C-alpha positions as CSV (number, residue, x, y, z in Angstrom):
1,X,-0.7,101.2,-67.2
2,X,-0.8,100.3,-70.7
3,X,-5.0,99.6,-71.4
4,X,-4.4,96.2,-73.2
5,X,-2.6,95.2,-69.9
6,X,-5.4,95.9,-68.5
7,X,-7.6,93.7,-70.0
8,X,-5.5,90.8,-69.5
9,X,-4.5,91.7,-65.9
10,X,-6.7,88.5,-64.2
11,X,-10.0,89.7,-62.0
12,X,-9.3,90.1,-58.2
13,X,-12.1,89.4,-55.3
14,X,-13.2,92.5,-53.6
15,X,-11.6,93.3,-50.4
16,X,-13.8,91.5,-47.3
17,X,-14.9,94.7,-46.3
18,X,-16.7,95.2,-49.4
19,X,-20.2,94.1,-50.1
20,X,-19.8,92.2,-53.3
21,X,-16.9,90.3,-51.6
22,X,-19.1,89.2,-48.5
23,X,-21.3,87.3,-50.1
24,X,-18.8,85.1,-52.7
25,X,-16.7,84.2,-49.9
26,X,-19.9,83.0,-48.4
27,X,-21.1,81.5,-51.0
28,X,-18.0,79.3,-51.5
29,X,-17.6,78.3,-48.4
30,X,-20.9,77.1,-47.7
31,X,-20.4,75.4,-51.1
32,X,-17.1,73.7,-49.8
33,X,-19.0,72.8,-46.0
34,X,-21.7,71.1,-48.4
35,X,-19.3,69.2,-50.5
36,X,-17.0,67.8,-47.0
37,X,-20.2,67.1,-45.2
38,X,-21.6,64.9,-47.8
39,X,-18.4,63.1,-48.7
40,X,-18.1,62.4,-44.7
41,X,-21.3,62.1,-44.1
42,X,-22.3,59.9,-47.9
43,X,-19.3,58.7,-49.2
44,X,-21.5,56.8,-51.3
45,X,-23.1,59.4,-53.1
46,X,-20.3,61.0,-54.6
47,X,-18.0,58.3,-55.3
48,X,-19.0,55.0,-56.6
49,X,-17.7,51.7,-57.6
50,X,-18.8,49.7,-61.2
51,X,-17.9,46.2,-60.7
52,X,-16.3,44.3,-63.2
53,X,-18.9,42.5,-65.5
54,X,-21.2,46.1,-65.8
55,X,-21.6,49.1,-66.3
56,X,-22.8,52.2,-64.8
57,X,-26.2,53.9,-66.0
58,X,-27.0,57.1,-64.5
59,X,-30.4,59.3,-64.5
60,X,-30.5,62.7,-63.2
61,X,-34.2,64.5,-62.3
62,X,-35.7,60.5,-63.0
63,X,-34.1,61.1,-66.5
64,X,-31.9,58.6,-68.4
65,X,-28.3,60.2,-69.2
66,X,-27.0,58.9,-72.5
67,X,-23.5,58.0,-70.8
68,X,-22.0,54.5,-69.5
69,X,-19.4,54.1,-67.8
70,X,-16.9,51.3,-67.5
71,X,-15.7,49.3,-64.2
72,X,-13.9,51.2,-61.8
73,X,-14.5,54.2,-59.6
74,X,-16.3,57.4,-60.5
75,X,-17.8,60.7,-59.3
76,X,-21.3,61.7,-59.3
77,X,-23.3,64.6,-58.2
78,X,-24.1,63.6,-54.9
79,X,-28.0,63.6,-54.3
80,X,-29.1,64.5,-57.8
81,X,-27.4,61.9,-59.9
82,X,-28.2,58.3,-60.0
83,X,-26.5,55.5,-60.3
84,X,-27.3,51.5,-61.0
85,X,-25.0,48.8,-62.1
86,X,-26.1,46.8,-65.4
87,X,-24.5,43.6,-65.5
88,X,-23.6,42.5,-69.1
89,X,-21.9,39.2,-68.7
90,X,-24.1,36.1,-68.4
91,X,-26.7,36.1,-65.8
92,X,-29.0,33.4,-65.2
93,X,-32.6,34.6,-64.9
94,X,-34.8,31.4,-62.4
95,X,-38.9,31.6,-63.0
96,X,-40.4,29.9,-60.8
97,X,-43.9,28.6,-59.9
98,X,-45.6,28.5,-63.1
99,X,-49.2,27.5,-63.0
100,X,-50.4,26.6,-66.6
101,X,-53.7,23.7,-68.1
102,X,-53.0,21.1,-70.5
103,X,-55.1,20.9,-73.7
104,X,-57.0,17.9,-71.4
105,X,-57.7,20.7,-69.0
106,X,-55.0,19.0,-66.3
107,X,-53.5,22.0,-64.1
108,X,-50.0,21.6,-64.0
109,X,-46.4,23.3,-62.5
110,X,-43.2,24.0,-63.9
111,X,-41.7,24.6,-60.6
112,X,-38.5,26.3,-62.4
113,X,-37.4,27.2,-65.4
114,X,-34.0,29.0,-66.0
115,X,-33.3,31.3,-68.7
116,X,-29.4,32.3,-69.4
117,X,-29.2,35.9,-71.1
118,X,-26.9,38.5,-71.6
119,X,-27.3,42.3,-72.0
120,X,-25.0,43.5,-74.8
121,X,-22.9,46.8,-73.5
122,X,-24.0,48.6,-77.1
123,X,-27.8,48.3,-76.2
124,X,-27.6,48.6,-72.5
125,X,-28.5,52.4,-73.0
126,X,-31.4,51.5,-75.4
127,X,-32.8,48.9,-73.8
128,X,-33.0,51.1,-69.7
129,X,-34.4,53.7,-71.9
130,X,-37.4,51.6,-73.1
131,X,-37.9,49.0,-70.2
132,X,-36.4,49.9,-67.5
133,X,-33.3,48.7,-65.0
134,X,-35.7,45.1,-64.5
135,X,-35.7,44.8,-68.7
136,X,-36.4,40.8,-67.5
137,X,-39.3,41.2,-65.6
138,X,-40.9,41.8,-69.0
139,X,-38.9,39.9,-72.1
140,X,-37.6,37.1,-69.2
141,X,-40.6,36.6,-66.3
142,X,-43.5,37.3,-68.2
143,X,-42.2,35.9,-71.1
144,X,-42.0,32.6,-70.1
145,X,-45.1,32.4,-68.0
146,X,-47.1,33.5,-71.6
147,X,-45.0,30.6,-73.4
148,X,-45.2,28.1,-71.2
149,X,-49.1,28.2,-70.6
150,X,-49.2,29.1,-74.9
151,X,-47.1,25.7,-75.0
152,X,-49.2,23.9,-72.9
153,X,-52.3,25.3,-74.2
154,X,-52.4,23.1,-77.6
155,X,-50.4,20.0,-76.2
156,X,-52.1,17.6,-73.7
157,X,-50.1,16.0,-71.1
158,X,-48.5,13.3,-72.4
159,X,-47.5,15.5,-74.9
160,X,-45.7,17.6,-72.6
161,X,-44.4,14.9,-69.2
162,X,-43.4,12.5,-71.8
163,X,-43.5,12.8,-75.6
164,X,-42.2,16.2,-76.3
165,X,-41.1,17.1,-72.4
166,X,-37.0,17.3,-74.6
167,X,-38.5,20.0,-77.1
168,X,-39.7,22.4,-74.7
169,X,-36.3,23.6,-73.7
170,X,-35.2,24.8,-77.6
171,X,-39.0,25.8,-78.0
172,X,-39.2,28.2,-75.4
173,X,-35.3,29.5,-76.3
174,X,-36.7,30.2,-79.5
175,X,-39.9,32.3,-78.5
176,X,-37.8,34.1,-76.4
177,X,-34.4,34.9,-78.7
178,X,-37.8,35.9,-81.6
179,X,-39.3,38.3,-79.9
180,X,-36.2,39.9,-78.0
181,X,-34.9,40.3,-81.5
182,X,-37.7,42.3,-82.7
183,X,-38.3,44.4,-79.9
184,X,-35.5,44.1,-77.5
185,X,-32.2,43.3,-80.1
186,X,-29.6,43.8,-76.9
187,X,-31.2,40.8,-75.0
188,X,-29.2,37.6,-76.1
189,X,-31.0,34.6,-74.9
190,X,-28.3,31.6,-74.5
191,X,-30.0,28.7,-73.4
192,X,-33.5,28.3,-71.6
193,X,-33.1,24.9,-69.1
194,X,-36.8,23.1,-67.9
195,X,-37.8,20.7,-65.0
196,X,-40.2,18.4,-65.0
197,X,-43.2,19.8,-64.3
198,X,-45.0,18.9,-61.0
199,X,-49.0,16.8,-61.9
200,X,-51.6,15.6,-59.9
201,X,-50.6,12.7,-57.8
202,X,-53.5,10.5,-59.5
203,X,-52.1,10.9,-62.9
204,X,-48.5,10.6,-61.7
205,X,-49.4,7.7,-60.2
206,X,-50.8,6.5,-63.2
207,X,-47.9,7.7,-65.6
208,X,-45.6,5.7,-63.6
209,X,-47.8,2.5,-64.1
210,X,-47.8,3.6,-67.8
211,X,-43.6,3.1,-67.8
212,X,-43.2,0.9,-65.6
213,X,-45.4,-1.3,-68.0
214,X,-43.6,0.5,-70.9
215,X,-40.2,-0.5,-69.3
216,X,-41.3,-4.1,-68.8
217,X,-42.4,-4.3,-72.0
218,X,-39.1,-3.1,-73.4
219,X,-37.4,-5.4,-71.1
220,X,-38.7,-8.4,-72.8
221,X,-38.1,-6.9,-76.5
222,X,-34.8,-6.7,-75.1
223,X,-34.5,-9.8,-73.6
224,X,-36.1,-11.5,-76.9
225,X,-33.9,-9.6,-78.9
226,X,-30.4,-10.4,-76.6
227,X,-32.0,-14.2,-77.1
228,X,-32.1,-14.4,-80.9
229,X,-28.7,-12.5,-81.0
230,X,-27.6,-15.6,-78.7
231,X,-29.0,-17.8,-81.0
232,X,-28.1,-16.2,-83.9
233,X,-24.5,-16.2,-82.2
234,X,-24.6,-20.1,-81.6
235,X,-25.4,-20.7,-85.6
236,X,-23.1,-18.6,-86.6
237,X,-20.2,-20.6,-84.0
238,X,-21.9,-24.1,-85.8
239,X,-21.7,-22.9,-89.2
240,X,-18.3,-21.6,-88.2
241,X,-17.5,-25.3,-86.6
242,X,-18.9,-27.1,-89.0
243,X,-16.9,-25.5,-91.7
244,X,-13.6,-25.6,-90.3
245,X,-14.2,-29.8,-89.7
246,X,-15.3,-29.9,-92.9
247,X,-12.0,-27.8,-93.9
248,X,-9.9,-29.9,-91.7
249,X,-11.6,-32.9,-92.6
250,X,-10.7,-32.1,-96.2
251,X,-7.2,-30.9,-95.4
252,X,-6.9,-34.8,-94.1
253,X,-8.4,-36.2,-96.7
254,X,-6.6,-34.2,-99.2
255,X,-3.3,-35.7,-97.2
256,X,-4.3,-39.0,-97.2
257,X,-5.0,-38.4,-100.9
258,X,-1.3,-37.5,-101.3
259,X,0.0,-40.1,-99.6
260,X,-1.9,-42.9,-101.1
261,X,-0.8,-41.2,-104.9
262,X,2.7,-40.9,-103.2
263,X,2.5,-44.7,-102.2
264,X,1.0,-45.6,-105.7
265,X,3.8,-43.8,-107.1
266,X,6.6,-45.3,-105.1
267,X,4.8,-48.6,-105.7
268,X,4.6,-47.9,-109.4
269,X,9.1,-47.4,-109.3
270,X,9.5,-50.8,-106.8
271,X,7.1,-52.6,-109.6
272,X,9.1,-51.1,-112.4
273,X,11.9,-51.7,-111.1
274,X,11.6,-55.1,-110.4
275,X,9.8,-55.8,-113.5
276,X,13.2,-54.3,-115.4
277,X,15.2,-56.4,-112.9
278,X,13.8,-59.9,-113.8
279,X,13.6,-58.6,-117.3
280,X,17.3,-57.9,-116.9
281,X,17.8,-61.2,-115.2
282,X,15.9,-63.3,-117.7
283,X,17.4,-61.8,-120.3
284,X,20.6,-62.8,-118.6
285,X,19.8,-65.9,-118.4
286,X,18.4,-66.4,-121.6
287,X,21.7,-65.2,-122.9
288,X,23.6,-68.0,-120.7
289,X,21.3,-70.4,-122.3
290,X,22.0,-69.5,-125.1
291,X,25.7,-68.9,-125.0
292,X,25.6,-72.2,-123.2
293,X,23.9,-74.2,-126.4
294,X,26.2,-72.6,-128.6
295,X,29.1,-74.1,-126.8
296,X,26.9,-77.1,-126.4
297,X,26.7,-77.3,-129.8
298,X,30.6,-76.8,-130.7
299,X,31.4,-79.8,-127.9
300,X,29.3,-82.4,-129.3
301,X,31.8,-83.7,-131.7
302,X,31.5,-87.4,-132.6
303,X,35.3,-88.1,-131.0
304,X,33.6,-86.1,-127.2
305,X,30.1,-88.4,-127.5
306,X,32.5,-91.4,-127.4
307,X,34.4,-90.1,-124.7
308,X,31.4,-89.2,-122.7
309,X,29.7,-92.7,-123.6
310,X,32.9,-94.5,-122.6
311,X,33.4,-92.6,-119.2
312,X,29.7,-92.9,-118.5
313,X,30.0,-97.2,-119.3
314,X,33.4,-97.1,-117.2
315,X,31.9,-95.6,-114.5
316,X,29.5,-97.8,-113.9
317,X,29.6,-100.4,-111.0
318,X,27.4,-102.2,-111.2
319,X,28.6,-105.7,-113.9
320,X,25.8,-107.7,-115.7
321,X,26.5,-111.0,-117.1
322,X,24.8,-112.8,-119.9
323,X,25.3,-113.1,-123.8
324,X,24.5,-110.0,-125.0
325,X,26.8,-107.6,-122.8
326,X,29.3,-107.8,-125.2
327,X,27.1,-106.8,-127.7
328,X,25.6,-104.2,-125.7
329,X,29.0,-102.5,-124.6
330,X,31.4,-103.8,-127.7
331,X,29.1,-103.4,-130.3
332,X,30.3,-100.8,-132.3
333,X,27.0,-100.4,-134.7
334,X,25.2,-99.2,-131.8
335,X,27.5,-96.3,-131.1
336,X,27.7,-95.4,-134.4
337,X,24.0,-95.7,-134.8
338,X,23.6,-93.3,-131.9
339,X,26.7,-90.9,-133.3
340,X,24.9,-90.6,-136.7
341,X,21.3,-89.9,-135.0
342,X,23.2,-87.1,-133.3
343,X,25.2,-85.9,-136.5
344,X,22.1,-85.6,-138.8
345,X,19.7,-83.7,-135.6
346,X,22.7,-81.2,-135.5
347,X,22.6,-80.8,-139.5
348,X,18.8,-80.2,-139.3
349,X,18.7,-77.6,-136.4
350,X,21.7,-75.6,-138.4
351,X,20.0,-75.7,-141.7
352,X,16.7,-74.0,-139.5
353,X,18.9,-71.5,-138.0
354,X,20.3,-70.8,-141.8
355,X,16.7,-70.3,-143.1
356,X,15.9,-68.1,-140.2
């Protein structure tokens, strides 16, 4: 056989009858038996499960291994490697019954403080290496006790219980996060919720009485404010009503003035029409009289007058007797004097009109 082929040929176990083969077989069988027994009797010592939201941390002989497992099933050496699940999602730690003394020496107790926090996955190994699995005892539970006592010792009961109670949550969060960022950067403080502290009964009654009085004062102030607002509202409504009435009166007055002005203009127009009509009638009357006078002037001839005179005498139904009657009727001188006087009057009027 070629030497190289001899080197590449796999080594075979010695026969059972030989001394070396017996020892190897015994150890192999014993190892298999131990593994099967451990798997049957203690299945969790070999196979373990990491739940969702956690990672697996491992210790071998008390030393933390630099390995982190993800959620799921994993294998480990039984009785040699220890395993602990570490939560890396949001978790709430409740710190209860925290006693503290205020600046004035009054002992109060915070019954419960909740701290919402999270351990970042990439800092799990460093955090467990420095502070162990119960890292939150150091940086949350013990730290809350310390910070609450520091806060109470620098403030009075009035401030802790009433005045700045709403600021305790934010101050605790800032204090915890500051130390965690400096010493344990993997711990993230999300929020802190602080419940109202428990104070002595006598002090609590005094605070309740003070709060009742303060509430009464606030109610009185609020009533006064409401009354002022109502008075102001009534004033505004009265002013608005007065302005509305004034505007309505102004509009009505303007309407009346407009009606009066329209009536005045209508009366002026009617008066002007009446004046023009009367003037036209007067002019027409004057023209008629003037024309009648001119016509009469043309009629006043001696013959016409004599005719009229005779006609008037003839229409007289009375008969007068006496010596003078014939003279009055037949006296041509009387008629001639009348005609002559009429002619002279007409000639004088004609000359006056010609001079004008």
